[in-house]
Structures are given as C-alpha cells and as structure tokens.
C-alpha positions as CSV (number, residue, x, y, z in Angstrom):
1,M,-6.8,10.5,10.0
2,R,-4.9,9.3,6.9
3,V,-3.0,6.0,7.0
4,L,-0.8,4.4,4.3
5,N,-0.2,0.7,4.2
6,L,3.0,-0.5,2.4
7,A,2.5,-4.2,1.8
8,T,1.4,-6.8,-0.7
9,C,-2.3,-6.5,-1.4
10,L,-5.1,-8.3,-3.1
11,P,-5.5,-9.5,-5.8
12,R,-2.0,-10.8,-5.2
13,Q,-2.4,-14.2,-3.5
14,C,-0.4,-14.3,-0.3
15,G,-1.1,-14.2,3.5
16,I,0.2,-10.7,3.9
17,A,-2.0,-9.4,1.1
18,T,-5.0,-11.0,2.8
19,F,-4.0,-9.5,6.2
20,S,-3.5,-6.1,4.6
21,G,-7.0,-6.3,3.1
22,D,-8.6,-7.2,6.4
23,L,-6.6,-4.5,8.3
24,R,-7.8,-1.9,5.7
25,K,-11.4,-3.0,6.2
26,A,-11.1,-2.7,10.0
27,L,-9.5,0.7,9.8
28,L,-12.2,2.0,7.4
29,A,-14.9,0.8,9.9
30,Q,-13.3,3.1,12.4
31,D,-13.6,6.0,9.9
32,I,-9.9,6.1,9.1
33,D,-8.8,6.9,5.5
34,V,-6.5,4.2,4.3
35,G,-4.3,4.3,1.2
36,V,-2.4,1.3,-0.1
37,I,1.1,1.2,-1.5
38,A,1.3,-2.2,-3.2
39,I,4.5,-4.2,-3.4
40,S,4.6,-6.3,-6.6
41,D,6.9,-8.9,-7.9
42,Q,8.4,-8.9,-11.4
43,A,6.7,-12.2,-12.5
44,E,3.1,-11.0,-12.6
45,T,1.0,-7.9,-13.0
46,Y,-2.1,-7.2,-10.9
47,A,-5.2,-5.2,-11.3
48,Y,-5.1,-3.3,-8.0
49,P,-8.2,-1.5,-6.7
50,E,-8.5,2.3,-6.7
51,E,-7.4,2.6,-3.1
52,C,-3.9,1.6,-4.3
53,C,-2.1,4.9,-4.7
54,F,1.2,3.4,-5.7
55,E,2.7,0.2,-7.0
56,I,6.3,-0.6,-6.4
57,M,8.5,-3.5,-7.5
58,H,10.0,-5.3,-4.5
59,S,13.4,-5.6,-6.1
60,Q,13.7,-2.0,-7.2
61,P,15.2,0.2,-4.5
62,E,14.5,3.4,-6.5
63,D,10.7,2.6,-6.2
64,Y,10.9,2.8,-2.4
65,R,12.9,6.1,-2.6
66,M,10.3,7.5,-5.0
67,V,7.4,6.6,-2.7
68,A,9.3,7.9,0.4
69,E,9.9,11.3,-1.3
70,Y,6.3,11.5,-2.4
71,I,5.0,10.8,1.1
72,N,7.4,13.2,2.7
73,S,6.5,16.1,0.4
74,H,2.9,15.6,-0.7
75,D,0.8,13.2,1.3
76,K,-1.0,14.1,4.4
77,A,-0.6,10.7,5.9
78,Q,-0.1,10.6,9.7
79,L,1.0,6.9,9.8
80,L,2.7,4.5,7.5
81,I,2.2,0.8,8.2
82,V,5.0,-1.4,6.8
C-alpha cells in the first residue's frame, strides 16, 4: 500500500511535524510505503529527508494544485493523509 502524508515534517520544529514523523514510523513498521509532501513556510528553508517527494509553500495555492494534479495523474497512492 502507498500512502502520502501532506503535512509539516521534520526538521521543521512544530508539533504536527513531530506527529507526522511518528505516524510515518508507525506505518512503515506495518510495511506501508509512506511518502511525504512537506508544507513549508516562506521564512525558512529545510533540508528534508529523501522520503519527502514534494515541498509546497503554505501560502501558495498553485503549489497545492500542482501536487493534486501530480497525485491524480502519476502517483499510485491509495490514501492521502492531510
């Protein structure tokens, strides 16, 4: 099974990023493939790990459209966690 998680993620320091990292680890332990779509802010840049397949800026609606189009046409994900 392929799952995508759209959220903030580590190394960004926030509670949701920590939760997303813990959720990914738990899903991987169940042999579920998990990709990450990282939500970033304009103020900083982050060195995301390789499981991060996209980075979008939270204030850029066109980034969300681009990711939605990609997922709908190319990705084999069965579930998107927002």
